[in-house]
Backbone as CSV, one residue per row, in Angstrom:
resi,resn,N_x,N_y,N_z,CA_x,CA_y,CA_z,C_x,C_y,C_z
1,UNK,6.671,145.984,108.196,6.829,147.052,109.293,8.263,146.951,109.855
2,UNK,8.553,145.915,110.141,9.997,145.823,110.905,11.142,146.179,109.972
3,UNK,10.998,145.808,108.722,11.926,146.251,107.627,12.085,147.763,107.325
4,UNK,10.807,148.361,107.508,10.713,149.762,107.342,11.522,150.378,108.422
5,UNK,11.404,150.072,109.655,12.076,150.678,110.692,13.628,150.467,110.654
6,UNK,13.825,149.205,110.161,15.279,149.024,109.752,15.951,149.900,109.143
7,UNK,15.302,150.147,107.709,15.872,150.889,106.763,15.767,152.362,107.389
8,UNK,14.801,152.910,107.962,14.976,154.143,108.734,15.866,154.282,109.490
9,UNK,16.175,153.389,110.555,17.177,153.427,111.473,18.568,153.337,110.779
10,UNK,18.774,152.612,109.514,20.084,152.484,108.890,20.278,153.783,108.330
11,UNK,19.458,154.428,107.826,19.360,155.715,107.220,19.907,156.719,107.983
12,UNK,19.343,156.879,109.201,19.625,157.753,110.245,21.031,157.665,110.501
13,UNK,21.648,156.385,110.853,22.867,156.110,111.161,23.876,156.638,110.274
14,UNK,23.555,156.322,108.834,24.252,156.660,107.756,24.332,158.005,107.682
15,UNK,23.420,158.916,107.813,23.353,160.226,107.668,24.258,160.879,109.066
16,UNK,24.102,160.250,110.121,24.888,160.782,111.276,26.458,160.552,111.121
17,UNK,26.735,159.317,110.464,28.171,159.131,110.313,28.703,160.084,109.088
18,UNK,27.746,160.328,108.188,28.156,161.341,107.123,28.303,162.724,107.620
19,UNK,27.209,163.013,108.653,27.483,164.584,109.085,28.771,164.810,109.906
20,UNK,29.196,163.574,110.791,30.097,163.642,111.484,31.431,163.841,110.683
21,UNK,31.420,162.945,109.535,32.686,163.070,108.775,32.761,164.226,108.030
22,UNK,31.782,165.001,107.530,31.671,166.156,106.945,32.284,167.270,107.880
23,UNK,31.672,167.286,109.065,32.068,168.393,110.007,33.669,168.101,110.324
24,UNK,34.178,166.883,110.580,35.595,166.739,110.734,36.474,167.125,109.565
25,UNK,35.821,166.849,108.341,36.591,167.253,106.997,36.658,168.695,107.081
26,UNK,35.729,169.385,107.281,35.543,170.824,107.254,36.497,171.380,108.435
27,UNK,36.508,170.923,109.354,37.633,171.436,110.437,39.055,171.359,109.862
28,UNK,39.174,169.911,109.404,40.691,169.544,108.991,40.841,170.633,107.794
29,UNK,40.106,170.844,106.814,40.343,171.586,105.558,40.559,172.958,106.069
30,UNK,39.960,173.586,106.879,40.119,175.048,107.175,40.939,175.260,108.339
31,UNK,41.739,174.359,108.777,42.642,174.653,109.880,41.948,174.733,111.368
32,UNK,41.339,173.877,111.529,40.568,173.762,112.942,39.495,174.933,113.036
33,UNK,38.692,175.257,112.017,37.596,176.068,111.969,37.755,177.391,111.436
34,UNK,38.778,177.835,111.019,39.041,178.949,110.297,38.539,178.999,108.700
35,UNK,38.441,179.981,107.986,38.176,179.903,106.624,39.208,179.974,105.923
36,UNK,39.293,179.439,104.632,40.441,179.733,103.559,40.473,180.997,102.995
37,UNK,39.527,181.998,103.158,39.449,183.193,102.702,39.779,184.215,103.927
38,UNK,39.555,184.143,104.928,39.986,184.959,105.978,41.096,184.416,106.895
39,UNK,41.313,184.940,108.151,42.388,184.212,108.878,42.337,182.813,109.078
40,UNK,43.420,182.166,108.936,43.354,180.407,109.078,43.998,180.152,110.535
41,UNK,43.311,179.448,111.210,43.726,179.131,112.430,45.155,178.249,112.226
42,UNK,45.871,178.417,113.338,47.293,177.660,113.188,46.983,176.276,113.614
43,UNK,47.421,175.451,112.735,47.116,174.265,112.692,48.374,173.598,113.531
44,UNK,48.200,172.207,114.208,49.031,171.573,115.092,50.285,171.230,114.073
45,UNK,51.498,171.232,114.633,52.508,170.915,113.811,52.379,169.429,113.170
46,UNK,52.975,169.376,111.840,52.856,168.282,111.137,54.187,167.726,111.285
47,UNK,54.216,166.372,111.672,55.434,165.583,111.754,56.238,165.861,110.483
48,UNK,57.428,165.856,110.882,58.657,166.160,109.909,58.788,164.915,108.946
49,UNK,57.930,163.861,109.151,58.062,162.651,108.305,57.046,162.801,106.995
50,UNK,56.371,163.893,107.038,55.212,164.000,106.163,56.102,164.272,104.550
51,UNK,55.815,163.545,103.741,56.379,163.809,102.220,55.161,163.885,101.071
52,UNK,55.696,164.430,100.160,54.661,164.451,99.038,54.344,163.054,98.424
53,UNK,55.244,162.111,98.830,55.029,160.784,98.181,54.245,159.739,99.093
54,UNK,53.905,160.267,100.078,53.065,159.560,101.277,51.777,159.364,100.738
55,UNK,51.052,158.278,100.996,49.620,158.040,100.653,48.938,159.315,101.355
56,UNK,47.688,159.483,100.552,46.891,160.724,101.087,46.442,160.552,102.628
57,UNK,46.227,159.181,102.891,45.837,158.974,104.500,46.911,159.213,105.455
58,UNK,48.133,159.074,104.909,49.155,159.438,105.847,49.853,160.920,105.709
59,UNK,49.206,161.641,104.792,49.664,163.086,104.496,48.790,163.939,104.883
60,UNK,49.047,164.638,106.024,48.117,165.591,106.612,47.599,166.807,105.656
61,UNK,48.470,167.199,104.641,48.246,168.247,103.948,47.265,167.849,102.565
62,UNK,47.231,166.520,102.273,46.418,166.036,101.071,45.165,166.877,101.064
63,UNK,45.136,167.357,99.832,43.652,167.933,99.482,43.201,169.261,100.393
64,UNK,44.015,169.825,100.904,43.923,170.860,101.909,44.516,172.085,101.317
65,UNK,44.065,173.440,101.717,44.734,174.713,101.560,45.279,175.051,102.857
66,UNK,46.447,175.810,102.793,47.020,176.117,104.101,47.665,177.596,103.877
67,UNK,47.656,178.206,104.961,48.440,179.540,104.957,49.745,179.372,105.531
68,UNK,50.979,179.641,105.044,52.217,179.307,105.803,53.255,180.511,105.669
69,UNK,54.280,180.410,106.343,55.271,180.998,106.176,56.336,180.186,105.747
70,UNK,57.601,180.464,105.167,58.612,179.470,104.672,60.025,180.039,105.358
71,UNK,60.677,178.888,105.477,61.962,179.118,105.817,63.027,179.366,104.732
72,UNK,62.785,178.478,103.893,63.604,178.367,102.589,63.043,177.701,101.291
73,UNK,63.389,177.909,100.229,63.117,177.071,99.051,64.185,176.711,98.232
74,UNK,64.301,175.323,97.774,65.413,174.894,96.858,64.849,174.003,95.906
75,UNK,65.643,173.532,95.081,65.381,172.586,94.124,66.228,171.426,94.287
76,UNK,65.761,170.346,94.335,66.451,168.993,94.654,66.002,167.846,93.721
77,UNK,66.704,167.220,92.932,66.186,166.196,92.065,65.210,166.680,91.134
78,UNK,65.338,167.991,90.405,64.313,168.248,89.675,63.012,168.892,90.144
79,UNK,62.848,168.814,91.326,61.516,169.296,92.143,61.787,170.401,92.978
80,UNK,60.897,171.326,92.996,61.145,172.435,94.129,60.506,172.075,95.566
81,UNK,61.188,172.482,96.507,60.765,172.043,97.787,60.841,173.265,98.482
82,UNK,59.826,173.409,99.614,59.850,174.434,100.425,59.713,173.882,102.003
83,UNK,60.372,174.642,102.730,60.188,174.360,104.146,59.351,175.471,104.786
84,UNK,58.069,174.783,105.254,56.934,175.713,105.705,56.494,175.264,106.903
85,UNK,55.757,176.295,107.598,55.047,175.968,108.888,53.776,176.916,108.818
86,UNK,52.742,176.174,109.542,51.510,176.922,109.518,51.404,178.359,110.141
87,UNK,50.735,179.276,109.550,50.793,180.702,110.095,49.253,181.054,110.247
88,UNK,49.224,182.375,110.433,47.714,182.729,110.539,47.991,184.093,109.765
89,UNK,46.810,184.635,109.127,46.530,185.924,108.338,45.509,186.664,109.152
90,UNK,45.676,187.842,109.445,44.609,188.588,109.888,44.574,189.939,109.176
91,UNK,43.386,190.314,108.893,43.017,191.656,108.244,43.377,192.717,109.260
92,UNK,44.196,193.644,108.672,44.714,194.930,109.334,43.776,196.153,108.826
93,UNK,42.631,196.403,109.453,41.826,197.392,109.040,42.217,198.685,109.151
94,UNK,43.183,199.037,110.141,43.679,200.173,110.029,44.573,200.759,108.712
95,UNK,45.227,199.654,108.108,46.024,200.057,106.780,45.367,199.398,105.914
96,UNK,44.321,198.673,105.796,43.683,197.864,104.775,44.763,196.932,104.211
97,UNK,45.627,196.150,105.143,46.448,195.113,104.646,46.297,193.937,105.351
98,UNK,47.084,192.887,105.143,47.269,191.723,106.017,48.440,191.858,107.068
99,UNK,48.091,191.297,108.299,48.958,191.084,109.294,49.217,189.460,109.381
100,UNK,50.540,189.171,109.368,50.987,187.931,109.290,51.515,187.385,110.540
101,UNK,50.843,186.389,111.178,51.213,185.769,112.450,52.131,184.559,112.195
102,UNK,53.457,184.524,112.172,54.163,183.085,112.146,53.899,182.171,113.114
103,UNK,53.629,181.115,112.629,53.398,179.747,113.484,54.575,179.661,114.476
104,UNK,54.632,178.760,115.399,55.587,178.426,116.154,55.914,176.960,116.296
105,UNK,55.385,176.235,115.354,55.718,174.797,115.088,57.073,174.750,114.362
106,UNK,57.498,173.297,114.021,58.528,172.988,113.272,58.099,173.318,111.825
107,UNK,59.336,173.662,111.047,59.169,173.595,109.534,58.946,172.057,109.078
108,UNK,58.239,172.066,108.028,58.032,170.803,107.246,58.599,170.830,105.991
109,UNK,58.969,170.103,105.309,59.221,170.094,103.987,58.037,169.740,102.997
110,UNK,57.587,170.614,102.019,56.646,170.088,101.048,57.109,170.352,99.733
111,UNK,56.814,169.579,98.793,57.069,169.550,97.246,56.077,169.991,96.444
112,UNK,56.521,170.996,95.496,55.701,171.432,94.469,55.712,170.353,93.338
113,UNK,54.337,170.142,92.904,54.042,169.434,91.679,54.697,169.932,90.535
114,UNK,55.041,169.153,89.557,55.905,169.551,88.357,55.081,170.773,87.742
115,UNK,53.820,170.903,87.654,53.045,171.903,86.926,52.318,172.832,87.967
116,UNK,52.941,173.001,89.189,52.424,173.737,90.260,52.244,175.328,89.598
117,UNK,51.379,175.950,89.916,51.022,177.342,89.431,51.639,178.241,90.622
118,UNK,52.561,179.244,90.345,53.050,180.105,91.350,52.633,181.539,90.995
119,UNK,52.151,182.131,91.965,51.681,183.664,91.618,52.254,184.351,92.728
120,UNK,52.822,185.399,92.297,53.665,186.150,93.257,53.099,187.628,93.312
121,UNK,53.282,188.204,94.445,52.906,189.762,94.696,54.083,190.489,95.327
122,UNK,54.060,191.601,95.673,55.075,192.618,96.366,54.919,192.043,97.859
123,UNK,55.991,191.484,98.531,57.390,192.007,98.233,58.162,190.868,97.628
124,UNK,57.509,189.692,97.337,58.295,188.731,96.855,58.817,188.868,95.472
125,UNK,58.012,189.587,94.522,58.431,189.658,93.120,58.910,190.989,92.822
126,UNK,58.819,191.780,93.896,59.443,193.140,93.771,58.551,194.087,93.063
127,UNK,58.710,195.231,93.175,57.692,196.385,92.655,57.866,196.929,91.263
128,UNK,58.667,196.278,90.580,59.329,196.926,89.302,58.546,196.340,87.959
129,UNK,57.363,196.016,88.207,56.512,195.546,86.981,55.579,196.694,86.495
130,UNK,56.085,197.342,85.546,55.185,198.402,85.013,53.764,198.133,84.717
131,UNK,52.949,198.901,85.034,51.435,198.731,84.547,50.524,197.905,85.717
132,UNK,51.304,197.257,86.585,50.606,196.566,87.586,50.889,196.949,89.052
133,UNK,49.720,196.753,89.915,49.845,196.945,91.288,50.705,195.917,91.998
134,UNK,51.328,196.345,93.084,51.908,195.394,93.929,51.093,194.222,94.363
135,UNK,49.993,194.325,94.405,48.907,193.376,95.057,48.391,192.592,94.138
136,UNK,48.709,192.775,92.833,48.087,191.971,91.561,49.267,190.686,91.563
137,UNK,48.594,189.429,91.784,49.398,188.408,91.715,49.871,188.016,90.167
138,UNK,51.026,187.905,89.846,51.732,187.434,88.497,52.324,186.184,88.589
139,UNK,52.148,185.518,87.457,52.441,184.034,87.310,54.192,184.242,87.373
140,UNK,54.869,183.218,87.752,56.304,183.157,87.936,56.619,181.577,87.653
141,UNK,57.663,181.269,87.270,58.205,179.958,87.220,58.631,179.546,88.636
142,UNK,58.678,178.245,88.688,59.179,177.685,90.018,60.690,178.217,90.272
143,UNK,61.449,178.158,89.066,62.622,178.545,89.302,62.830,179.990,89.732
144,UNK,62.010,180.709,89.110,62.162,182.266,89.553,61.683,182.488,91.061
145,UNK,60.592,181.637,91.461,60.237,181.803,92.779,61.402,181.342,93.730
146,UNK,62.059,180.356,93.529,63.230,179.915,94.328,64.165,181.073,94.328
147,UNK,64.505,181.380,93.316,65.674,182.846,93.005,65.105,183.959,93.800
148,UNK,63.976,184.263,93.637,63.380,185.594,94.253,63.335,185.334,95.810
149,UNK,62.895,184.201,96.204,62.759,183.872,97.807,64.179,183.925,98.262
150,UNK,65.095,183.309,97.742,66.468,183.066,98.124,67.160,184.345,98.254
151,UNK,66.992,185.425,97.276,67.491,186.721,97.485,67.088,187.647,98.483
152,UNK,65.676,187.336,98.852,65.147,188.279,99.832,65.971,188.647,101.135
153,UNK,65.882,189.653,101.734,66.420,189.795,103.015,65.598,188.920,103.846
154,UNK,66.354,188.285,104.852,65.813,187.365,105.737,64.760,187.861,106.700
155,UNK,64.601,189.089,107.170,63.439,189.767,107.697,62.156,189.835,106.858
156,UNK,62.392,190.171,105.647,61.284,190.276,104.573,60.703,188.973,104.475
157,UNK,61.652,187.898,104.295,61.186,186.297,103.785,60.480,185.865,105.084
158,UNK,61.054,186.157,106.424,60.465,185.649,107.651,58.890,186.278,107.703
159,UNK,58.647,187.383,107.245,57.462,188.147,107.391,56.390,187.811,106.183
160,UNK,56.942,187.044,105.216,56.020,186.777,103.978,55.425,185.524,104.260
161,UNK,53.925,185.565,103.685,53.031,184.649,103.852,52.579,184.054,102.577
162,UNK,52.107,182.799,102.645,51.662,182.055,101.233,50.572,181.345,101.438
163,UNK,49.536,181.203,100.398,48.579,180.427,100.550,48.796,179.147,99.546
164,UNK,48.849,177.899,100.104,49.182,176.895,99.398,48.064,176.144,99.175
165,UNK,47.982,175.518,98.097,46.699,174.365,97.589,47.533,172.986,97.404
166,UNK,46.972,172.127,97.984,47.551,170.522,97.973,46.649,169.738,97.136
167,UNK,47.348,168.813,96.180,46.315,167.834,95.701,46.400,166.616,96.769
168,UNK,45.501,165.701,95.971,45.319,164.719,96.887,46.458,163.634,97.441
169,UNK,47.712,163.815,96.918,48.664,163.116,97.426,49.618,164.129,98.131
170,UNK,49.145,165.296,98.403,50.052,166.365,99.255,51.069,166.985,98.542
171,UNK,51.069,167.011,97.267,51.971,167.903,96.403,51.306,169.272,96.404
172,UNK,52.021,170.361,96.517,51.629,171.792,96.432,51.364,171.773,94.696
173,UNK,50.033,172.258,94.566,49.691,172.620,93.155,49.435,174.061,92.960
174,UNK,49.370,174.913,93.933,49.417,176.392,93.751,49.997,177.061,94.802
175,UNK,50.823,178.016,94.687,51.379,178.898,95.612,50.899,180.371,95.376
176,UNK,50.677,181.032,96.316,50.321,182.380,96.180,50.809,183.305,97.139
177,UNK,51.648,184.202,97.047,52.142,185.190,98.063,51.128,186.169,98.490
178,UNK,51.191,186.360,99.793,50.301,187.421,100.151,51.072,188.847,100.117
179,UNK,50.095,189.774,99.513,50.446,191.117,99.438,50.940,191.808,100.726
180,UNK,52.026,192.290,100.621,52.522,193.206,101.833,53.106,194.440,101.371
181,UNK,52.645,195.618,101.313,53.411,196.837,100.917,54.647,196.900,101.732
């Protein structure tokens, strides 16, 4: 009987630890309680020392999805890099569009994986693609993305938002621009 109580107590402790870990992981993954589909809460600033080569335990972006604005994009050593900071997106029901609320933290450099998927909508890709709507995300190469982002008017670039998905090592594996007419 004593062994039975010990196993039950051990199982209860294991379950409680798992539940606490799952709750913490959900909060971290969704940006402090927001969802990845709707408005994402502004996350606390990430230290500028975070890099795509840091182990997952040391990289706050590893395995997460984030909504960000970007300061700039460039290629260095054959890798595409973005300067980003967390932002928030809200549904503007009056015009059936998104409203982007830029974050106030420092910009952090993130690196795209070599095979990262880039999907662009208007205004990043422009609206000159016949047969498609501006809100339809179309694939682009990383080089095209850097060129298009660099050529944008600074005010348009500052108001553009991106959904980023990170792998377990903190590299961006998917970039999708948020449609803004």
